[in-house]
N, C-alpha and C positions, 0 to 999 in steps of 0.2 A: 204691655201691664197690662192682663188684668183684673177687674178689681175682684179680691177674692171673696164668697160666695160667706162660708160660715166663718162662729167666731172664732173659734180656733186658727180658721184660715188668715183674717185677719191680724193674730194677732201676733201668728208667724212671722208674715209679710212685714208688719209696721217692724219687729226687732230685728230682721232684716236690711229693714230700709237703717236703719241704727248704726247696726253696724257696719256696713257702704257707708256710709256720712265721716260712721266713727273712721274707718280705712282712711278714707280721701281726707278726712285731717291733719292723720298723723301721716300719709304720704307728702302731706304739701307743709307740715308743722309741725311737723314729728312730736311724741308722744305727750310733751308741752300745749298745744295745742291743742288738745280736748276738752272741748266746755258745752255745758249741757245744754247751753243757749243755742251757739251753733251750732249743736249736732241735730238739734230738735227743728232749727232752724230747715237746715240742707237737709231732713229728712219728710220734711210738713207733716211737721206734727206737733204738741205747744208742748214746755218743756218740764211740764209736769207729767206729761205722757209717758220720759225716758225714763222715769222711777217704776213705772209699770214691768218696767222692761228689767230694768236693773238697780241696780241698790246702788251703786254710783258709777264713778268717770272710772274709778279705779277699776272695778270689777267689766267694763267693758274691755279695756286695756287691755285686761286678760285673757276677755273670746277675743283679741284681734292679734292678740300677739303670739297665741295658742292656733291660732290657724294660720298664720306663720306659722308656725313653727312646723305644722302639719306638714304644711305645701311643702318643705325643709325637707322633712323626714321620707314625703314619695320622692321627692331627688335622691336622695341615698336611696334608700329600698330600690327603686330603678337599676341606678349608677351598679350599684353592687350584686343585682339580679341577672346582668349579662355579662357572665363570666369571662366571652371572648375579646371581649372593651376593655378599654382599662381605661377607671375612673378617676385617677390624674391627669389624662388627657382628656379624657368626654366630658368633664362637669364645665367646666366654663361656657360651651355650647350650649348647654344644654340648661344650666343655670342660667341664661340670654334668655333662650328662647321664653322658659318660663317666663321672664320678667317680665317680655315684651305679651304677652297673655294675661299675666294674673300684677299689674303692675302693684297692685296695692297690695298684697303679698310682702311679696317680696321690696317694696321699700322697707315697710316694718325691717322685715330684717338688716335692711341698710346701716 
């Protein structure tokens, strides 16, 4: 991954690192595993930098949960967009395939 150039790109990059670290924490330890120090360490930032991007750990948890809900909504949209298929039959296989591609989102839903 290349280092972002502008200040705005750096901020987006750091925020994405924090979210990714938060998703990993939730995937391995659940929402109770979200801690600023651990997330900062995994994201490669100092703990105080966390607060430049999120008001609190709860705000990060909300963003993580919203991303997982969006992924689930995308699955539902895809299932109902194909009227020839049977969503009740198709969803387990599709959900499993998405879980393999996006394990952090799907572990949040579990």
